[in-house]
DRENZA-631048 format. One record per atom (N, C-alpha, C): residue number from 1; residue in one letter; atom name; x negated, y, z. Coordinates in nm, 3 decimals, decimal comma. Layout:
N
[NUM A CA [X Y Z]];
...
# end
This chain:
104
[1 I N [-18,797 12,377 13,913]];
[1 I CA [-18,682 12,345 13,997]];
[1 I C [-18,603 12,472 14,016]];
[2 Y N [-18,473 12,464 13,998]];
[2 Y CA [-18,385 12,579 14,019]];
[2 Y C [-18,293 12,547 14,136]];
[3 D N [-18,319 12,610 14,249]];
[3 D CA [-18,234 12,597 14,367]];
[3 D C [-18,131 12,709 14,359]];
[4 K N [-18,019 12,679 14,296]];
[4 K CA [-17,913 12,778 14,284]];
[4 K C [-17,823 12,766 14,405]];
[5 A N [-17,866 12,830 14,512]];
[5 A CA [-17,790 12,836 14,637]];
[5 A C [-17,776 12,700 14,705]];
[6 A N [-17,870 12,610 14,681]];
[6 A CA [-17,863 12,481 14,749]];
[6 A C [-17,906 12,492 14,895]];
[7 I N [-18,016 12,561 14,920]];
[7 I CA [-18,065 12,568 15,058]];
[7 I C [-17,966 12,643 15,147]];
[8 V N [-17,893 12,739 15,092]];
[8 V CA [-17,797 12,815 15,172]];
[8 V C [-17,669 12,736 15,198]];
[9 A N [-17,652 12,624 15,130]];
[9 A CA [-17,536 12,539 15,153]];
[9 A C [-17,553 12,451 15,277]];
[10 L N [-17,676 12,445 15,326]];
[10 L CA [-17,707 12,355 15,438]];
[10 L C [-17,720 12,431 15,570]];
[11 P N [-17,672 12,370 15,678]];
[11 P CA [-17,691 12,431 15,809]];
[11 P C [-17,840 12,430 15,846]];
[12 P N [-17,880 12,516 15,939]];
[12 P CA [-18,023 12,529 15,972]];
[12 P C [-18,094 12,399 16,005]];
[13 D N [-18,027 12,307 16,074]];
[13 D CA [-18,095 12,184 16,116]];
[13 D C [-18,121 12,087 16,001]];
[14 M N [-18,067 12,112 15,883]];
[14 M CA [-18,090 12,025 15,767]];
[14 M C [-18,187 12,085 15,665]];
[15 R N [-18,220 12,212 15,678]];
[15 R CA [-18,297 12,280 15,573]];
[15 R C [-18,442 12,234 15,565]];
[16 A N [-18,506 12,205 15,675]];
[16 A CA [-18,646 12,160 15,670]];
[16 A C [-18,657 12,027 15,595]];
[17 D N [-18,565 11,934 15,622]];
[17 D CA [-18,567 11,805 15,550]];
[17 D C [-18,541 11,826 15,401]];
[18 F N [-18,449 11,916 15,369]];
[18 F CA [-18,421 11,948 15,229]];
[18 F C [-18,547 12,001 15,161]];
[19 A N [-18,613 12,097 15,223]];
[19 A CA [-18,734 12,155 15,165]];
[19 A C [-18,842 12,049 15,146]];
[20 Q N [-18,856 11,959 15,243]];
[20 Q CA [-18,955 11,851 15,231]];
[20 Q C [-18,924 11,763 15,111]];
[21 K N [-18,797 11,732 15,090]];
[21 K CA [-18,758 11,649 14,976]];
[21 K C [-18,788 11,721 14,845]];
[22 V N [-18,759 11,850 14,839]];
[22 V CA [-18,790 11,928 14,719]];
[22 V C [-18,940 11,924 14,693]];
[23 L N [-19,019 11,943 14,797]];
[23 L CA [-19,165 11,941 14,781]];
[23 L C [-19,215 11,806 14,730]];
[24 Q N [-19,150 11,698 14,770]];
[24 Q CA [-19,188 11,566 14,721]];
[24 Q C [-19,165 11,552 14,570]];
[25 L N [-19,071 11,628 14,518]];
[25 L CA [-19,040 11,623 14,375]];
[25 L C [-19,135 11,709 14,291]];
[26 C N [-19,214 11,790 14,356]];
[26 C CA [-19,302 11,884 14,286]];
[26 C C [-19,436 11,819 14,252]];
[27 N N [-19,489 11,859 14,137]];
[27 N CA [-19,628 11,825 14,107]];
[27 N C [-19,710 11,953 14,118]];
[28 R N [-19,834 11,949 14,082]];
[28 R CA [-19,920 12,065 14,104]];
[28 R C [-19,887 12,184 14,016]];
[29 D N [-19,804 12,164 13,913]];
[29 D CA [-19,767 12,273 13,823]];
[29 D C [-19,621 12,315 13,834]];
[30 T N [-19,548 12,255 13,924]];
[30 T CA [-19,406 12,287 13,939]];
[30 T C [-19,387 12,431 13,986]];
[31 Q N [-19,296 12,500 13,918]];
[31 Q CA [-19,252 12,632 13,961]];
[31 Q C [-19,108 12,619 14,009]];
[32 M N [-19,066 12,713 14,091]];
[32 M CA [-18,929 12,709 14,142]];
[32 M C [-18,867 12,848 14,135]];
[33 L N [-18,736 12,849 14,116]];
[33 L CA [-18,654 12,967 14,141]];
[33 L C [-18,561 12,929 14,254]];
[34 V N [-18,555 13,013 14,356]];
[34 V CA [-18,471 12,986 14,472]];
[34 V C [-18,376 13,104 14,491]];
[35 Q N [-18,246 13,076 14,487]];
[35 Q CA [-18,145 13,177 14,514]];
[35 Q C [-18,102 13,162 14,660]];
[36 A N [-18,106 13,273 14,732]];
[36 A CA [-18,066 13,272 14,873]];
[36 A C [-17,981 13,394 14,902]];
[37 F N [-17,915 13,392 15,015]];
[37 F CA [-17,833 13,503 15,059]];
[37 F C [-17,872 13,541 15,201]];
[38 E N [-17,867 13,671 15,229]];
[38 E CA [-17,892 13,720 15,364]];
[38 E C [-17,772 13,800 15,409]];
[39 Y N [-17,728 13,772 15,531]];
[39 Y CA [-17,621 13,848 15,596]];
[39 Y C [-17,628 13,820 15,745]];
[40 E N [-17,548 13,893 15,821]];
[40 E CA [-17,544 13,871 15,966]];
[40 E C [-17,468 13,740 15,992]];
[41 Q N [-17,542 13,634 16,025]];
[41 Q CA [-17,485 13,500 16,038]];
[41 Q C [-17,371 13,496 16,140]];
[42 H N [-17,376 13,578 16,243]];
[42 H CA [-17,272 13,574 16,345]];
[42 H C [-17,137 13,627 16,293]];
[43 E N [-17,139 13,697 16,181]];
[43 E CA [-17,014 13,751 16,127]];
[43 E C [-16,932 13,647 16,052]];
[44 M N [-16,998 13,546 15,997]];
[44 M CA [-16,928 13,447 15,915]];
[44 M C [-16,998 13,314 15,928]];
[45 S N [-16,921 13,210 15,947]];
[45 S CA [-16,982 13,077 15,948]];
[45 S C [-17,003 13,033 15,804]];
[46 G N [-17,108 12,959 15,781]];
[46 G CA [-17,137 12,913 15,645]];
[46 G C [-17,059 12,788 15,612]];
[47 P N [-17,076 12,737 15,497]];
[47 P CA [-17,163 12,785 15,391]];
[47 P C [-17,099 12,897 15,311]];
[48 P N [-17,175 12,977 15,242]];
[48 P CA [-17,320 12,975 15,244]];
[48 P C [-17,373 13,029 15,376]];
[49 F N [-17,488 12,979 15,415]];
[49 F CA [-17,555 13,026 15,534]];
[49 F C [-17,657 13,132 15,495]];
[50 S N [-17,690 13,218 15,588]];
[50 S CA [-17,792 13,319 15,565]];
[50 S C [-17,930 13,254 15,576]];
[51 V N [-18,011 13,272 15,472]];
[51 V CA [-18,148 13,222 15,471]];
[51 V C [-18,236 13,339 15,431]];
[52 D N [-18,317 13,387 15,524]];
[52 D CA [-18,395 13,507 15,497]];
[52 D C [-18,533 13,473 15,439]];
[53 T N [-18,605 13,578 15,404]];
[53 T CA [-18,737 13,564 15,342]];
[53 T C [-18,833 13,488 15,433]];
[54 D N [-18,829 13,515 15,561]];
[54 D CA [-18,919 13,445 15,654]];
[54 D C [-18,896 13,294 15,649]];
[55 E N [-18,771 13,254 15,639]];
[55 E CA [-18,744 13,110 15,634]];
[55 E C [-18,791 13,049 15,502]];
[56 I N [-18,769 13,118 15,392]];
[56 I CA [-18,820 13,069 15,263]];
[56 I C [-18,971 13,051 15,273]];
[57 N N [-19,038 13,152 15,329]];
[57 N CA [-19,184 13,142 15,347]];
[57 N C [-19,223 13,025 15,435]];
[58 S N [-19,149 13,003 15,542]];
[58 S CA [-19,185 12,895 15,635]];
[58 S C [-19,177 12,757 15,568]];
[59 H N [-19,086 12,741 15,475]];
[59 H CA [-19,070 12,612 15,407]];
[59 H C [-19,169 12,593 15,291]];
[60 Y N [-19,204 12,702 15,223]];
[60 Y CA [-19,273 12,686 15,095]];
[60 Y C [-19,407 12,757 15,081]];
[61 S N [-19,443 12,850 15,168]];
[61 S CA [-19,562 12,931 15,144]];
[61 S C [-19,694 12,854 15,152]];
[62 H N [-19,693 12,737 15,212]];
[62 H CA [-19,817 12,659 15,217]];
[62 H C [-19,849 12,595 15,082]];
[63 R N [-19,751 12,589 14,991]];
[63 R CA [-19,773 12,530 14,858]];
[63 R C [-19,752 12,628 14,743]];
[64 F N [-19,685 12,741 14,771]];
[64 F CA [-19,649 12,833 14,664]];
[64 F C [-19,676 12,977 14,704]];
[65 S N [-19,709 13,058 14,605]];
[65 S CA [-19,700 13,202 14,625]];
[65 S C [-19,554 13,238 14,596]];
[66 I N [-19,500 13,327 14,674]];
[66 I CA [-19,356 13,355 14,669]];
[66 I C [-19,335 13,502 14,636]];
[67 D N [-19,267 13,524 14,525]];
[67 D CA [-19,238 13,661 14,481]];
[67 D C [-19,088 13,682 14,477]];
[68 L N [-19,043 13,789 14,537]];
[68 L CA [-18,903 13,829 14,527]];
[68 L C [-18,883 13,895 14,391]];
[69 V N [-18,801 13,835 14,305]];
[69 V CA [-18,782 13,887 14,170]];
[69 V C [-18,647 13,953 14,149]];
[70 H N [-18,556 13,936 14,246]];
[70 H CA [-18,423 13,996 14,234]];
[70 H C [-18,366 14,015 14,373]];
[71 E N [-18,307 14,131 14,395]];
[71 E CA [-18,239 14,160 14,522]];
[71 E C [-18,122 14,251 14,489]];
[72 Q N [-18,002 14,209 14,531]];
[72 Q CA [-17,883 14,287 14,498]];
[72 Q C [-17,775 14,268 14,605]];
[73 S N [-17,713 14,378 14,643]];
[73 S CA [-17,599 14,371 14,734]];
[73 S C [-17,481 14,310 14,660]];
[74 K N [-17,416 14,215 14,722]];
[74 K CA [-17,300 14,148 14,664]];
[74 K C [-17,177 14,162 14,753]];
[75 L N [-17,183 14,246 14,856]];
[75 L CA [-17,073 14,256 14,951]];
[75 L C [-16,943 14,292 14,882]];
[76 E N [-16,948 14,387 14,790]];
[76 E CA [-16,826 14,431 14,722]];
[76 E C [-16,765 14,320 14,638]];
[77 D N [-16,847 14,226 14,591]];
[77 D CA [-16,800 14,116 14,506]];
[77 D C [-16,749 13,997 14,587]];
[78 M N [-16,764 14,002 14,717]];
[78 M CA [-16,737 13,884 14,800]];
[78 M C [-16,616 13,905 14,891]];
[79 G N [-16,503 13,938 14,831]];
[79 G CA [-16,381 13,957 14,909]];
[79 G C [-16,345 13,837 14,995]];
[80 K N [-16,368 13,717 14,940]];
[80 K CA [-16,334 13,597 15,018]];
[80 K C [-16,420 13,586 15,143]];
[81 F N [-16,546 13,635 15,136]];
[81 F CA [-16,631 13,633 15,254]];
[81 F C [-16,590 13,741 15,353]];
[82 Q N [-16,545 13,853 15,302]];
[82 Q CA [-16,495 13,959 15,390]];
[82 Q C [-16,371 13,909 15,466]];
[83 Q N [-16,290 13,829 15,401]];
[83 Q CA [-16,174 13,770 15,468]];
[83 Q C [-16,217 13,673 15,578]];
[84 R N [-16,337 13,618 15,567]];
[84 R CA [-16,390 13,527 15,668]];
[84 R C [-16,464 13,602 15,779]];
[85 G N [-16,470 13,735 15,771]];
[85 G CA [-16,530 13,814 15,879]];
[85 G C [-16,654 13,892 15,842]];
[86 L N [-16,708 13,870 15,723]];
[86 L CA [-16,829 13,940 15,682]];
[86 L C [-16,799 14,088 15,661]];
[87 S N [-16,877 14,175 15,727]];
[87 S CA [-16,848 14,318 15,715]];
[87 S C [-16,971 14,406 15,696]];
[88 S N [-17,089 14,359 15,731]];
[88 S CA [-17,205 14,449 15,729]];
[88 S C [-17,276 14,451 15,593]];
[89 Y N [-17,327 14,337 15,549]];
[89 Y CA [-17,397 14,330 15,422]];
[89 Y C [-17,403 14,186 15,375]];
[90 F N [-17,425 14,170 15,246]];
[90 F CA [-17,443 14,038 15,185]];
[90 F C [-17,538 14,060 15,067]];
[91 I N [-17,662 14,017 15,083]];
[91 I CA [-17,767 14,042 14,985]];
[91 I C [-17,805 13,911 14,917]];
[92 E N [-17,799 13,912 14,785]];
[92 E CA [-17,849 13,800 14,705]];
[92 E C [-17,996 13,825 14,678]];
[93 K N [-18,078 13,723 14,699]];
[93 K CA [-18,220 13,732 14,669]];
[93 K C [-18,261 13,610 14,587]];
[94 V N [-18,344 13,636 14,487]];
[94 V CA [-18,398 13,527 14,406]];
[94 V C [-18,550 13,535 14,414]];
[95 Y N [-18,609 13,422 14,446]];
[95 Y CA [-18,753 13,411 14,463]];
[95 Y C [-18,811 13,323 14,352]];
[96 H N [-18,928 13,365 14,301]];
[96 H CA [-19,003 13,283 14,207]];
[96 H C [-19,122 13,226 14,282]];
[97 L N [-19,132 13,096 14,284]];
[97 L CA [-19,239 13,028 14,354]];
[97 L C [-19,336 12,969 14,253]];
[98 L N [-19,459 13,010 14,263]];
[98 L CA [-19,565 12,960 14,176]];
[98 L C [-19,661 12,876 14,259]];
[99 P N [-19,704 12,762 14,204]];
[99 P CA [-19,793 12,676 14,283]];
[99 P C [-19,926 12,741 14,311]];
[100 I N [-19,976 12,715 14,430]];
[100 I CA [-20,109 12,759 14,469]];
[100 I C [-20,202 12,644 14,436]];
[101 H N [-20,296 12,665 14,345]];
[101 H CA [-20,391 12,560 14,310]];
[101 H C [-20,515 12,575 14,396]];
[102 R N [-20,537 12,476 14,477]];
[102 R CA [-20,656 12,476 14,562]];
[102 R C [-20,755 12,374 14,508]];
[103 S N [-20,879 12,408 14,511]];
[103 S CA [-20,979 12,311 14,467]];
[103 S C [-20,997 12,205 14,574]];
[104 S N [-21,024 12,086 14,531]];
[104 S CA [-21,036 11,972 14,625]];
[104 S C [-21,172 11,966 14,686]];
# end
């Protein structure tokens, strides 16, 4: 499953349901790539919304090991977000989720 900024498109109150639906689509061998963004949420209203590592872990760590495979500042590339008030930082993060196989 490739979540290319899908979870960050949703407001906080919808993300748990989204994650549950994604988990329903997974089998025991499903891997995922999740693209997320982190920034000071109070500086800019979403979407995209800021979704940090702790939140990714809260949704998926019970079924997956989660590795951060990419992290890059994108603030300079996001002029449109700066026009919306973003001024501190904008970090793109990509996580690779591998299933945790537990014996029954």
